[in-house]
ZAMARGU-4260 file (C-alpha; in steps of 0.2 Angstrom, whole numbers, plus 5000, padded with zeros to 4 digits):
<rodrens>
0) 4997/4840/4951 | 5014/4835/4958 | 5023/4847/4970 | 5038/4856/4964 | 5054/4846/4965
5) 5069/4851/4975 | 5059/4862/4986 | 5067/4862/5004 | 5054/4873/5011 | 5036/4870/5015
10) 5024/4866/5002 | 5006/4862/5007 | 4990/4858/4997 | 4979/4853/5012 | 4963/4862/5014
15) 4967/4870/5031 | 4984/4877/5025 | 4975/4884/5010 | 4961/4892/5021 | 4974/4900/5032
20) 4980/4910/5016 | 4963/4913/5008 | 4963/4931/5016 | 4974/4946/5019 | 4970/4964/5023
25) 4957/4971/5011 | 4940/4964/5005 | 4944/4947/4997 | 4943/4928/5001 | 4950/4917/4988
30) 4956/4899/4991 | 4973/4896/4984 | 4979/4880/4975 | 4993/4878/4987 | 5005/4887/4999
35) 5024/4887/4998 | 5036/4894/5011 | 5053/4894/5002 | 5067/4890/5013 | 5078/4904/5006
40) 5081/4914/4990 | 5089/4899/4981 | 5073/4889/4985 | 5063/4902/4974 | 5072/4897/4958
45) 5066/4879/4956 | 5049/4885/4962 | 5048/4898/4948 | 5055/4886/4935 | 5042/4873/4940
50) 5028/4886/4939 | 5033/4891/4922 | 5034/4872/4916 | 5017/4869/4923 | 5009/4886/4920
55) 5005/4888/4938 | 5002/4906/4945 | 5013/4912/4959 | 5007/4925/4972 | 5021/4933/4981
60) 5016/4938/4999 | 5024/4947/5014 | 5014/4951/5029 | 4998/4951/5020 | 4994/4968/5025
65) 4991/4976/5008 | 4974/4982/5004 | 4970/4979/4986 | 4970/4960/4984 | 4987/4958/4977
70) 4992/4945/4990 | 4978/4933/4988 | 4974/4922/4973 | 4970/4905/4965 | 4988/4900/4962
75) 5002/4896/4974 | 5004/4908/4988 | 5023/4911/4991 | 5025/4917/5009 | 5042/4925/5009
80) 5042/4930/5028 | 5050/4914/5034 | 5065/4913/5023 | 5081/4910/5032 | 5096/4921/5030
85) 5087/4936/5036 | 5098/4951/5033 | 5098/4968/5041 | 5114/4978/5040 | 5116/4997/5043
90) 5130/5007/5037 | 5129/5023/5047 | 5144/5032/5039 | 5135/5030/5022 | 5117/5032/5028
95) 5113/5016/5020 | 5105/4999/5025 | 5104/4982/5016 | 5090/4971/5021 | 5081/4955/5015
100) 5064/4958/5009 | 5056/4949/5024 | 5063/4962/5037 | 5049/4974/5043 | 5049/4992/5042
105) 5049/4993/5062 | 5064/4981/5062 | 5074/4992/5050 | 5070/5008/5060 | 5074/5000/5077
110) 5091/4995/5070 | 5094/5012/5061 | 5089/5022/5076 | 5104/5016/5086 | 5114/5027/5074
115) 5101/5042/5074 | 5094/5036/5057 | 5078/5030/5050 | 5069/5026/5034 | 5057/5041/5033
120) 5041/5034/5024 | 5030/5028/5038 | 5015/5018/5033 | 5003/5014/5047 | 5006/4996/5045
125) 5025/4999/5048 | 5025/4988/5063 | 5022/4972/5053 | 5024/4977/5034 | 5039/4969/5026
130) 5051/4980/5016 | 5048/4969/5001 | 5030/4972/5002 | 5033/4991/5004 | 5044/4991/4989
135) 5031/4981/4979 | 5017/4994/4982 | 5028/5010/4983 | 5021/5012/5000 | 5021/5029/5009
140) 5012/5035/5024 | 5009/5051/5034 | 5026/5059/5031 | 5025/5057/5012 | 5021/5076/5011
145) 5039/5079/5015 | 5048/5063/5012 | 5039/5056/4998 | 5035/5037/4995 | 5047/5023/4996
150) 5053/5025/4978 | 5065/5039/4982 | 5073/5029/4996 | 5077/5013/4987 | 5095/5013/4980
155) 5095/4995/4974 | 5087/4978/4975 | 5089/4960/4970 | 5075/4952/4960 | 5072/4934/4955
160) 5064/4934/4938 | 5051/4924/4930 | 5065/4916/4920 | 5073/4910/4937 | 5087/4922/4936
165) 5094/4933/4950 | 5097/4951/4944 | 5103/4966/4954 | 5096/4983/4949 | 5104/4999/4956
170) 5099/5017/4956 | 5109/5026/4942 | 5112/5010/4932 | 5105/5015/4914 | 5115/5002/4905
175) 5106/4998/4888 | 5115/4982/4885 | 5113/4971/4900 | 5123/4956/4901 | 5119/4939/4908
180) 5100/4942/4910 | 5087/4936/4897 | 5074/4946/4906 | 5083/4963/4905 | 5089/4959/4887
185) 5071/4956/4882 | 5065/4972/4890 | 5078/4982/4882 | 5075/4975/4865 | 5056/4974/4865
190) 5050/4988/4876 | 5063/5001/4881 | 5063/5009/4864 | 5044/5010/4864 | 5044/5018/4881
195) 5056/5031/4876 | 5047/5035/4860 | 5031/5037/4870 | 5038/5050/4881 | 5026/5064/4877
200) 5011/5052/4878 | 5017/5045/4895 | 5020/5063/4902 | 5002/5068/4897 | 4993/5052/4903
205) 4999/5050/4920 | 4989/5057/4935 | 4993/5075/4941 | 4995/5070/4959 | 5009/5071/4972
210) 5010/5053/4973 | 5005/5038/4963 | 5006/5019/4966 | 4994/5014/4951 | 5000/5005/4936
215) 5019/5003/4931 | 5029/5018/4934 | 5033/5022/4916 | 5035/5041/4920 | 5048/5037/4934
220) 5057/5026/4922 | 5058/5039/4909 | 5065/5051/4921 | 5078/5039/4928 | 5081/5027/4915
225) 5082/5014/4928 | 5073/4997/4927 | 5073/4998/4946 | 5059/5011/4945 | 5047/4999/4935
230) 5050/4985/4948 | 5045/4997/4963 | 5027/4997/4964 | 5025/4982/4952 | 5016/4971/4966
235) 5026/4956/4962 | 5021/4955/4944 | 5038/4958/4937 | 5048/4947/4949 | 5051/4943/4967
240) 5061/4956/4977 | 5073/4947/4989 | 5085/4961/4995 | 5084/4980/4995 | 5097/4993/4998
245) 5090/5008/5007 | 5095/5026/5009 | 5092/5032/5026 | 5090/5050/5034 | 5095/5057/5051
250) 5081/5057/5064 | 5076/5075/5068 | 5079/5079/5087 | 5063/5089/5089 | 5045/5087/5085
255) 5030/5098/5087 | 5012/5098/5081 | 4996/5107/5078 | 4978/5101/5078 | 4966/5112/5067
260) 4947/5111/5067 | 4939/5117/5051 | 4920/5122/5050 | 4920/5120/5031 | 4929/5111/5017
265) 4927/5127/5007 | 4945/5132/5010 | 4953/5116/5013 | 4965/5118/4998 | 4970/5135/5004
270) 4973/5129/5022 | 4984/5114/5016 | 4994/5126/5004 | 4997/5138/5018 | 5003/5124/5029
275) 5014/5118/5015 | 5024/5134/5016 | 5029/5129/5033 | 5037/5112/5027 | 5027/5100/5038
280) 5032/5082/5039 | 5014/5077/5040 | 4997/5085/5037 | 4983/5072/5041 | 4965/5074/5037
285) 4951/5067/5048 | 4934/5070/5039 | 4918/5073/5048 | 4913/5055/5043 | 4927/5048/5053
290) 4925/5061/5068 | 4907/5056/5070 | 4912/5037/5071 | 4927/5041/5082 | 4916/5051/5094
295) 4908/5035/5100 | 4925/5025/5102 | 4934/5022/5118 | 4950/5027/5110 | 4944/5043/5102
300) 4952/5055/5114 | 4946/5073/5117 | 4929/5077/5110 | 4929/5089/5096 | 4920/5105/5095
305) 4902/5106/5087 | 4901/5110/5069 | 4918/5103/5064 | 4918/5097/5046 | 4936/5091/5047
310) 4952/5091/5058 | 4969/5093/5052 | 4984/5085/5062 | 5000/5093/5058 | 5018/5087/5062
315) 5034/5098/5061 | 5051/5091/5064 | 5068/5099/5065 | 5084/5100/5075 | 5083/5119/5081
320) 5069/5121/5095 | 5068/5139/5092 | 5066/5137/5073 | 5053/5124/5076 | 5043/5134/5088
325) 5043/5148/5075 | 5037/5136/5062 | 5022/5131/5073 | 5018/5149/5077 | 5019/5153/5058
330) 5008/5138/5053 | 4995/5143/5066 | 4995/5161/5060 | 4993/5155/5042 | 4978/5145/5045
335) 4969/5156/5058 | 4957/5164/5046 | 4949/5148/5042 | 4950/5138/5058 | 4938/5137/5073
340) 4951/5130/5084 | 4970/5128/5084 | 4979/5118/5097 | 4998/5117/5097 | 5011/5105/5105
345) 5029/5108/5107 | 5035/5091/5115 | 5035/5074/5109 | 5022/5069/5122 | 5011/5083/5118
350) 5012/5080/5100 | 5008/5062/5103 | 4992/5067/5113 | 4986/5077/5098 | 4989/5062/5086
355) 4979/5051/5098 | 4963/5051/5088 | 4973/5047/5071 | 4981/5032/5079 | 4964/5026/5084
360) 4958/5025/5066 | 4963/5007/5063 | 4957/5000/5079 | 4941/5009/5078 | 4937/5003/5061
365) 4943/4985/5064 | 4933/4984/5080 | 4916/4987/5072 | 4902/4974/5074 | 4902/4958/5063
370) 4887/4965/5054 | 4895/4982/5050 | 4913/4978/5044 | 4925/4991/5037 | 4928/4987/5019
375) 4942/4995/5008 | 4933/4998/4991 | 4937/5016/4986 | 4950/5018/4999 | 4966/5025/4991
380) 4962/5039/4979 | 4974/5053/4977 | 4969/5069/4968 | 4977/5086/4966 | 4976/5096/4982
385) 4965/5109/4975 | 4952/5096/4971 | 4952/5087/4987 | 4937/5096/4995 | 4927/5092/4979
390) 4932/5074/4980 | 4927/5072/4998 | 4910/5081/4995 | 4907/5069/4980 | 4911/5054/4990
395) 4899/5060/5004 | 4885/5062/4991 | 4888/5046/4982 | 4889/5035/4997 | 4873/5043/5005
400) 4863/5040/4989 | 4867/5022/4991 | 4865/5021/5010 | 4883/5016/5012 | 4891/5024/5027
405) 4909/5028/5026 | 4924/5034/5037 | 4936/5046/5028 | 4953/5051/5033 | 4970/5052/5025
410) 4985/5062/5020 | 4979/5080/5016 | 4996/5086/5012 | 4996/5075/4996 | 4977/5076/4992
415) 4976/5058/4997 | 4960/5052/5005 | 4956/5035/5012 | 4938/5030/5012 | 4932/5014/5022
420) 4914/5008/5018 | 4904/5003/5033 | 4890/4993/5025 | 4876/4984/5034 | 4880/4967/5029
425) 4862/4961/5032 | 4855/4973/5019 | 4852/4965/5003 | 4860/4973/4988 | 4874/4982/4996
430) 4887/4973/4986 | 4879/4980/4970 | 4879/4997/4978 | 4897/4995/4982 | 4901/4990/4964
435) 4892/5005/4957 | 4900/5016/4970 | 4917/5010/4964 | 4913/5014/4946 | 4906/5032/4950
440) 4920/5037/4961 | 4933/5030/4948 | 4925/5041/4935 | 4926/5056/4947 | 4945/5053/4951
445) 4949/5052/4932 | 4939/5068/4929 | 4949/5077/4943 | 4966/5071/4936 | 4969/5059/4951
450) 4974/5041/4953 | 4964/5027/4961 | 4979/5022/4971 | 4991/5034/4980 | 5000/5021/4991
455) 4992/5004/4992 | 4994/4998/4974 | 4981/4992/4962 | 4979/4974/4967 | 4965/4965/4959
460) 4953/4978/4966 | 4958/4993/4954 | 4966/4983/4940 | 4950/4986/4930 | 4950/5004/4932
465) 4967/5007/4923 | 4962/5009/4905 | 4950/5023/4911 | 4964/5031/4920 | 4978/5030/4908
470) 4970/5026/4891 | 4972/5011/4880 | 4989/5015/4873 | 4997/5016/4890 | 4988/5000/4895
475) 4996/4992/4880 | 5013/4998/4886 | 5009/4991/4903 | 5006/4974/4895 | 5022/4975/4885
480) 5032/4978/4901 | 5023/4963/4909 | 5027/4952/4894 | 5045/4956/4894 | 5047/4952/4912
485) 5035/4938/4913 | 5031/4930/4896 | 5020/4916/4903 | 5011/4927/4915 | 5014/4916/4930
490) 5018/4930/4942 | 5002/4937/4951 | 4991/4937/4936 | 4976/4948/4937 | 4986/4961/4947
495) 4988/4978/4939 | 4983/4971/4922 | 4965/4966/4923 | 4958/4949/4922 | 4941/4954/4917
500) 4934/4948/4934 | 4922/4959/4943 | 4931/4969/4957 | 4917/4967/4969 | 4917/4948/4970
505) 4924/4934/4980 | 4923/4944/4996 | 4927/4939/5014 | 4910/4944/5020 | 4893/4941/5015
510) 4882/4926/5010 | 4893/4922/4995 | 4910/4921/5005 | 4919/4904/5003 | 4916/4895/5019
515) 4932/4892/5030 | 4935/4881/5045 | 4927/4890/5060 | 4943/4891/5070 | 4954/4897/5055
520) 4941/4910/5051 | 4941/4916/5069 | 4960/4917/5068 | 4960/4927/5053 | 4947/4939/5060
525) 4958/4941/5076 | 4973/4946/5065 | 4962/4960/5058 | 4956/4965/5075 | 4973/4965/5083
530) 4984/4971/5068 | 4993/4954/5070 | 4999/4953/5052 | 5016/4947/5057 | 5009/4931/5062
535) 5013/4916/5050 | 4996/4910/5044 | 5002/4892/5045 | 5000/4894/5064 | 4982/4894/5061
540) 4982/4877/5053 | 4986/4861/5062 | 5002/4853/5056 | 4999/4842/5041 | 4999/4824/5045
545) 5012/4814/5036 | 5000/4803/5027 | 4992/4819/5018 | 5009/4827/5014 | 5010/4832/4996
</rodrens>
């Protein structure tokens, strides 16, 4: 197939470039058809028109750090990170910022901090995660218990649609007769009335959780009336986000913390509820499965006492030191009946020391041996806080029955538990066990009125679970939304809406993994080990020779 005309950026179909983009964070390895790095936003439009004319799938991608497989695929990978005209403007008087999608969370916060401001959601991947990617998954992080997910901080965005249009969506814009956009007109004509009529069904069908990044946010749309809320969390399936306007918040001047060891999960919900009364900015969970793994890691920090089933790390923020100390004392007193150990910290350095073991999670998991890799299969479920201990016990039983070791940690304040499988890759049949585990745990999440994705999005991993989570009628509404924005289905097919492909397939590990050039495979593994997701993957491939240019 001929390459798209009029593309000023990079477009490559050679095997080495394709191999360099076959992986991202998460479990998959899928060779794309081609790789495109658009020169700028205007370069996207002819690419999208070409894809529509030739029925070619486009896979928008930022840093590649999303876990669910929404950033790999068989079509053309569209790497947005190297587009020119990078924009980062902070308006301190209005507490606003305007950025291009390829600006990272860290870059925005560095610029905003000069004015005493920040974007509060803090995913652990914030050093390299692009803001476009964070919008596309409705990302969150440890501080979501107080500040919520990305959605509430997005004031507007610019979207390049599957029709090749550029549209601006703003918070509070509920116009029902959009002018100049075929995409928005189609949505308002064909879908919006059905969503409004389905209000009671949507309200009763969506998970009863503190946060949710699964499916299209029909519930948020009904509350706001803003199409913006459908695009947030859509994982590039409704259009390509190119610019975002952000609301910022003042950085608190004081920070304190607690570390609480619990001998049992029996009262986990009571402990988290008691801590919630103290308005913490973060309540993080380290389950025994993670603590046992971390106890042998060089970065694990202080050893924990015997008999600890879970540790909670709590952060409180404020501008009044005395009030903050009172808050820490109040939190310690509130959980004392259930804790075996409570340690407090009243300075940033002391608080950082308490959080040392949480920050070690990703390096410890990434640094496992090549025969026992950390795989994100059931890694993002969020359940009601009162069901969290039940969910953790269920996962422990289900994984033990299949001889699949795990490490669990997450955001206890939201009932959000990350589970990383640590299978022995040399054991035959572990893939079938992982597939069975995904089915069993998904059924449990549904029974507990939870969501399979609290902050990472569905990707291709969880797309097949959505009919079970929401029901056939809601899934049909999801399809109608998708058709209105992307009638030909060229934007990230198989993401959110299922393709029918088994979720545990085309893995980056195991005997069935697609072979890659050895040096590129080592480079991709090094990115995992070092957290080097800001690196352009074309650096892993030799420059294409002129004779093979296409």
